[in-house]
N, C-alpha and C positions, 0 to 999 in steps of 0.2 A: 382301382381307384383313379379317378380322373385327375389330371394335372390342374394346377391353378388356372392356367390359361384356358383350358377346355371348360372348366366350371364357369369362368368369367364370361366366356362366349355364350354358353347356354343361358345364363342369366340375362345377358344383353338381348338375346333373341326372344326370350319368353316374356320379358316385362318391359314396358315402356319406361322412360326416365321419370322418376318420381318428382312431384312438384315440391316447392319449398315447404309447404305445410305438411306434406306426407313425410318428407325427410325429417322435419322437426318432431313429428309424432313418433317416427321410428327411433329417433335419438332418445326421446323421453322414455320410450318403452325399454330400450336397451339399458339406459341408465337405471331404470327401476329394477330390471332383472339383475343387473350387476350388484345393486345394493340390496336386493331381496326385499324391496319395499313396494314394488308395483303389484297392485292387485285391483281387479275390477270391482267396483263398489257393488256390494250386494244389497246394501240398504240405501235409502234415499238420503244422501248427504250433499251438501252444497259443494261446488268445485273449490270454493275458497278454503273450506276445511281440509279438503284433499291436498290442495297446494301448500297450505300451512304445515300439514303433517309431513308431506314430502320434503319440504325445505328443512324442517327441523331434523328429520332423519338424515338428510344429506349433510347438514352441518355436523351432526353427531358422528357420522362416518368419517369426515375429514378430521374432526377433533381427535377421534380415537386413533386415526392413522398417524397424526403428528405426535400424539403422546407415546405411541408405540415406538416411533423413531427416536424420540427423546430417551425413552427407557433403554432401548437397544444401544444407543450411543453412550449413555452413562454407564451401562454394564460393561461395554467394551473398554471404556477408559478407566474403570474402577481400579484403584491401586496405583495408578500412574500419577506422578507428580508433574505438573505443568512446568516446563522449563523453556522459556523462549530462546535461550542461548544454547539449546541442546545440539544444534547443528554446527555450532562454532567449534573450531579445532582448539583443543586444550594446549596450553604452552608446554613444550618439552624443553627442559633445560633449567638453568639456575634462576632463582627468583630475582626480580628486578627491584631490589631494595636499596641499592646504592649505585651511584654513577662513578665511573672512572674519571679521573681528573683530565681536563682538556689540556692538550699541549700547545705550545706556541706554534709548532709546525702545522698542526691541524688547523688552527685559526688562520694562519697565513695562507694555506691552500684554499680554505673556504672563501676568504676575502678575494683571492685571485680569481676564483671561479664564479663569483657573483656576476649577474648581468648588470649592464651599465644603466639600469633604470633607477630613478630616484622617486621618493615620495615627498609630498609637501610636509609631512610630519617628521622627516629625517632631520636630525640636528646637523649632521655632516653630509654633504652630497656624496653619492656613491663614487663618483669619479675621483674626488679628493681622497676618500677613504682607500680606494684601490691604489692611487698614486703614492700615498704615504702609509701603506699598510704596515711597514716595519716599525713605524713610530707608534701606531695604535695597537699593535698586536699584544703588547704586554698588558695594557689596560683591559682590552676585550677578554683576554684569557683569564685575568683575575676576576672580572665581573661574572663570567660564565661559571667558573669554579665556585665562587661564593654563592651564586644562585642555586647550583646543584647541592652544595653543602647544606644550605639552610632551607632548601625546598621552597624558595620564594622566587617570584618574578616581579620586577618593578611595575607598578600599575601604569606608569607613564608609557611603557613599551607595549601595553595591551590595547592601545587605541589603533583604529584603522580609518583610512579615508577611502570611501567607496564612491567611484565615479561611474555613473551608468553610461554604457556605450550604445549608441543608436545603430541599428542595423543599416539604415539607409540615411545618408546625409541630408535628405530632404525631409525626414521625419522631424517632428517637433515634440518636445515633452509638454504634456498638458500642464496648464498653470497650477491646477490644484495639487499635482504631484510635486512641483517645484516648491509651492508653499509648505506642504507637509515636510518636505526634505529640509527646508531652511528652518522650520520650527524646532527641529531636533537639534 
């Protein structure tokens, strides 16, 4: 049995390079053989009828292939319930149905570890809150425990101020973006 390279060399030596039209005809013949639809016309029919018949058989072939893929996939998935969270790890441990009370020591540590940044929405500047944390710790602890106990959070504390940061100081924000931002 000759190797692939030997067979390829024999073909190159024996036949000249086919033209574009010859390659096209060869491709059509091969497609017809693959689909078992190619036959030489024995009767006198127009080429349009042959082309129409060939196209419809080609379309049927691909339609049947897609349908068989659908059936195979449906059969493989039969009996399985789709769960988009199946890959998530399930919680191991006690249910989270109640929060432990917050202590004043925890609140004091949290206030002390806060960064010195402030928001325009803050009622009290962060620097003042950190400097007087022992004065505010009782109130904040009470608010946190009441919030956990009643499962509510004040709506006033749910607002945020978003400020876009430009990558380059030379960039400008387009006017329509500013207008849209100010409308809200």
